[in-house]
Backbone as a printed PyTorch tensor [residue, N CA C, xyz], in Angstrom:
tensor([[[-17.0150,  -4.6440,   1.3690],
         [-16.0850,  -3.7810,   2.1710],
         [-16.8900,  -2.1520,   2.1900]],

        [[-17.0950,  -1.9160,   3.4490],
         [-17.5530,  -0.4790,   3.4200],
         [-16.6740,   0.3130,   4.5310]],

        [[-16.1420,   1.3030,   4.2390],
         [-15.3060,   1.8190,   5.1760],
         [-15.4560,   3.4470,   5.2320]],

        [[-15.0680,   4.2430,   5.9560],
         [-15.3400,   5.5450,   5.9510],
         [-13.9520,   6.1280,   5.2510]],

        [[-12.9440,   5.8250,   5.1590],
         [-11.9270,   6.2190,   4.2290],
         [-12.0810,   6.5140,   2.9920]],

        [[-12.1240,   7.8620,   2.4480],
         [-12.1660,   8.1950,   0.9070],
         [-11.0350,   7.9430,   0.1850]],

        [[-10.0900,   7.7970,   0.5420],
         [ -8.6880,   7.6780,  -0.4690],
         [ -8.1910,   6.1660,  -0.4410]],

        [[ -9.3420,   5.3080,  -1.8360],
         [ -9.0790,   4.2790,  -1.8850],
         [ -8.4840,   4.1500,  -3.3360]],

        [[ -7.1430,   3.2470,  -3.4830],
         [ -6.9740,   2.9740,  -4.6910],
         [ -6.6850,   1.4450,  -4.9920]],

        [[ -7.4310,   1.0510,  -6.2050],
         [ -7.3190,  -0.3790,  -6.6760],
         [ -5.9650,  -0.6330,  -7.2540]],

        [[ -5.4320,  -2.0470,  -6.9880],
         [ -4.3460,  -2.2700,  -7.5530],
         [ -3.8710,  -3.8490,  -7.5020]],

        [[ -2.6640,  -4.4260,  -7.7250],
         [ -2.2570,  -5.5460,  -7.5070],
         [ -1.0730,  -5.4510,  -6.8040]],

        [[ -0.6320,  -6.5290,  -6.1270],
         [  0.4360,  -6.8870,  -5.2650],
         [  1.7770,  -6.9040,  -6.1760]],

        [[  2.5700,  -6.2080,  -6.0890],
         [  3.9220,  -6.1570,  -7.2100],
         [  5.0090,  -7.2620,  -6.4090]],

        [[  5.0610,  -7.0690,  -4.9090],
         [  6.1230,  -7.7210,  -4.3610],
         [  5.6860,  -7.5700,  -2.8430]],

        [[  6.2810,  -8.5130,  -2.5310],
         [  6.5090,  -8.6680,  -0.8820],
         [  7.6060,  -9.2980,  -0.3490]],

        [[  8.1050,  -8.2800,   0.6600],
         [  9.0500,  -8.6660,   1.1790],
         [  8.8250,  -8.4200,   2.7020]],

        [[  8.7800,  -9.7270,   3.0580],
         [  8.4350, -10.3840,   4.5180],
         [  9.8090, -10.2760,   5.6630]],

        [[  9.2380,  -9.7710,   6.4720],
         [ 10.2080,  -9.8270,   8.1170],
         [  9.7490, -10.4440,   9.1430]],

        [[ 10.4700, -10.3310,   9.9870],
         [ 10.1380, -10.7950,  11.3290],
         [  8.9270, -10.3240,  11.8290]],

        [[  8.6880,  -8.8840,  11.8050],
         [  7.6630,  -8.0750,  12.5390],
         [  6.8030,  -7.5320,  11.6720]],

        [[  7.6460,  -6.6320,  10.4870],
         [  6.9490,  -6.0650,   9.5340],
         [  7.2730,  -6.5450,   8.2160]],

        [[  6.0040,  -6.4240,   7.1620],
         [  6.2970,  -6.9140,   5.7170],
         [  6.0300,  -5.7580,   5.2130]],

        [[  6.6770,  -5.3750,   3.9410],
         [  6.6840,  -4.3920,   3.0110],
         [  5.9540,  -4.7600,   1.7830]],

        [[  4.8420,  -4.2080,   1.5890],
         [  4.0580,  -4.7280,   0.2410],
         [  4.2420,  -3.5880,  -0.8560]],

        [[  4.7720,  -3.7850,  -1.8680],
         [  4.4700,  -3.0090,  -3.1180],
         [  3.1670,  -3.2780,  -4.1510]],

        [[  2.3190,  -2.2200,  -4.4420],
         [  1.2630,  -2.4670,  -5.1100],
         [  1.3700,  -1.3520,  -6.3090]],

        [[  1.1730,  -1.8920,  -7.3090],
         [  1.1240,  -1.6090,  -8.5040],
         [ -0.4210,  -1.1740,  -8.6840]],

        [[ -0.6070,   0.2470,  -8.7850],
         [ -2.0870,   0.7830,  -8.7550],
         [ -2.3950,   0.5590, -10.3750]],

        [[ -3.8850,   0.9770, -10.7260],
         [ -4.2920,   0.6110, -12.2560],
         [ -3.6220,   1.3500, -13.2080]],

        [[ -3.2830,   3.0540, -12.6040],
         [ -2.9980,   4.0850, -13.6250],
         [ -1.3590,   3.2350, -13.7370]],

        [[ -0.5980,   2.2830, -13.2260],
         [  0.8200,   2.2310, -13.1560],
         [  1.7290,   2.7920, -12.3220]],

        [[  1.2200,   3.6950, -11.5030],
         [  2.0670,   3.8630,  -9.9830],
         [  2.2750,   2.7760,  -9.3830]],

        [[  3.2100,   2.8220,  -8.0910],
         [  3.3650,   2.2690,  -7.2920],
         [  3.2230,   2.5660,  -5.8560]],

        [[  2.7580,   2.0230,  -4.6950],
         [  2.4910,   2.6610,  -3.5530],
         [  3.1880,   1.6780,  -2.8250]],

        [[  3.8660,   1.7820,  -1.7030],
         [  4.5620,   0.7060,  -0.6210],
         [  4.0340,   0.7630,   0.6140]],

        [[  3.3890,  -0.2340,   1.0760],
         [  2.8830,  -0.2160,   2.5310],
         [  3.5660,  -1.0430,   3.5120]],

        [[  3.7730,  -0.7900,   4.9240],
         [  4.4220,  -1.3600,   5.7850],
         [  3.3680,  -1.9140,   6.6640]],

        [[  3.0930,  -3.1210,   7.0370],
         [  1.9380,  -3.6260,   7.5990],
         [  2.5270,  -4.9140,   8.2230]],

        [[  2.0420,  -5.3580,   9.5710],
         [  2.7670,  -6.3690,  10.1860],
         [  2.7050,  -7.5700,   9.4660]],

        [[  3.5100,  -8.4670,   9.6620],
         [  3.6490,  -9.7050,   8.9490],
         [  2.5100, -10.5140,   9.2240]],

        [[  2.0560, -10.4440,  10.6200],
         [  0.5570, -11.2610,  10.9570],
         [ -0.2350, -10.8070,  10.1210]],

        [[ -0.8180,  -9.5590,  10.1100],
         [ -1.5710,  -9.2870,   9.0610],
         [ -1.7000,  -9.4480,   7.7340]],

        [[ -0.1680,  -9.5400,   7.0150],
         [ -0.1120,  -9.9340,   5.6540],
         [ -0.3930, -11.4640,   5.6230]],

        [[ -0.0060, -12.0970,   6.5150],
         [ -0.4760, -13.9320,   6.5770],
         [ -2.0720, -13.6310,   6.4670]],

        [[ -2.7970, -12.9260,   7.5350],
         [ -4.0340, -13.1550,   7.6340],
         [ -4.8250, -12.8490,   6.3630]],

        [[ -4.6420, -12.0010,   5.8120],
         [ -4.9090, -11.3150,   4.7150],
         [ -4.6010, -12.3440,   3.2580]],

        [[ -3.5650, -12.9640,   3.3760],
         [ -3.3950, -13.8050,   2.0180],
         [ -2.6650, -12.8290,   1.0920]],

        [[ -1.7150, -11.9500,   1.7260],
         [ -1.1260, -11.0660,   0.6690],
         [  0.0170, -11.8350,   0.0390]],

        [[ -0.1810, -11.7830,  -1.3410],
         [  0.7730, -12.4240,  -2.3450],
         [  1.1420, -11.8310,  -3.6250]],

        [[  2.1300, -11.8400,  -4.1050],
         [  2.2560, -11.2380,  -5.6730],
         [  1.0640, -11.4240,  -6.5500]],

        [[  0.5530, -10.7630,  -6.9480],
         [ -0.6260, -11.1000,  -7.9510],
         [ -1.7840, -10.9760,  -7.4110]],

        [[ -1.9060, -10.7860,  -6.0290],
         [ -3.2870, -10.5790,  -5.4850],
         [ -3.8970,  -9.0580,  -5.6060]],

        [[ -5.1470,  -8.9940,  -6.1690],
         [ -5.7700,  -7.5140,  -6.2230],
         [ -5.9750,  -7.2490,  -4.6010]],

        [[ -5.8160,  -6.0340,  -4.4470],
         [ -6.1570,  -5.4020,  -3.0930],
         [ -6.6120,  -3.7390,  -3.3550]],

        [[ -6.9050,  -3.2010,  -2.0710],
         [ -7.0750,  -2.0170,  -2.0900],
         [ -6.4600,  -1.0370,  -1.0500]],

        [[ -5.7350,   0.1620,  -1.4030],
         [ -4.8390,   0.4620,  -0.9490],
         [ -5.6640,   1.4980,  -0.4600]],

        [[ -5.9000,   1.8770,   1.2230],
         [ -6.5540,   2.6470,   1.6280],
         [ -5.4950,   3.6530,   2.4790]],

        [[ -5.8380,   5.2330,   2.1830],
         [ -5.0770,   5.8490,   2.6090],
         [ -5.7820,   6.9250,   3.9480]],

        [[ -5.4400,   6.6200,   4.9280],
         [ -6.0590,   7.2620,   6.4530],
         [ -4.8740,   8.1740,   6.9790]],

        [[ -4.8850,   9.2710,   6.7720],
         [ -3.7940,  10.2090,   7.5960],
         [ -4.2810,  11.8570,   7.6700]],

        [[ -3.9880,  12.2760,   8.7390],
         [ -4.1200,  13.2930,   9.2120],
         [ -3.4620,  14.9450,   8.2150]],

        [[ -2.4460,  14.1800,   7.7720],
         [ -1.3520,  15.2200,   7.0720],
         [ -0.8750,  14.5680,   6.0510]],

        [[ -0.6290,  15.2090,   4.7420],
         [  0.0690,  15.0700,   3.4900],
         [  0.7550,  16.3030,   3.0540]],

        [[  2.0140,  15.6680,   3.3560],
         [  3.3140,  16.6940,   3.2060],
         [  3.6890,  16.7740,   1.6770]],

        [[  4.0120,  17.8860,   0.9530],
         [  4.5460,  18.2750,  -0.2820],
         [  5.7080,  18.5520,  -0.1920]],

        [[  6.4890,  18.4030,  -1.2170],
         [  8.1280,  18.9340,  -1.4300],
         [  8.0250,  19.5460,  -2.7860]],

        [[  9.1610,  20.3880,  -2.8400],
         [  9.5710,  20.9040,  -4.1750],
         [ 10.7610,  21.2930,  -4.1300]],

        [[ 11.5240,  20.8500,  -5.3730],
         [ 12.9400,  21.0990,  -5.7110],
         [ 12.9520,  22.6360,  -5.8910]],

        [[ 13.9550,  23.3680,  -4.9770],
         [ 14.4000,  24.5620,  -4.9990],
         [ 14.8420,  25.1090,  -6.5870]],

        [[ 14.9820,  24.4840,  -7.3840],
         [ 15.6800,  24.9990,  -8.3960],
         [ 14.2770,  25.3050,  -9.2550]],

        [[ 13.4080,  24.9720,  -9.2850],
         [ 12.2210,  24.7260, -10.3650],
         [ 11.1020,  25.8880, -10.0690]]])
């Protein structure tokens, strides 16, 4: 798979919560962190998303926001 997005993270599906329209997929990255993605249920089925499946998380965004604790 070749795509233009540079932010690609490898991981394994940790959990899948399927809804009527949207499915929430939690991916455990190789470094131990987790990323949650909300995709259409149709896409989740088409891609065969299931716990334990190896996936690539692709982040394509025009903005990335940061927050800090005012007490630090």
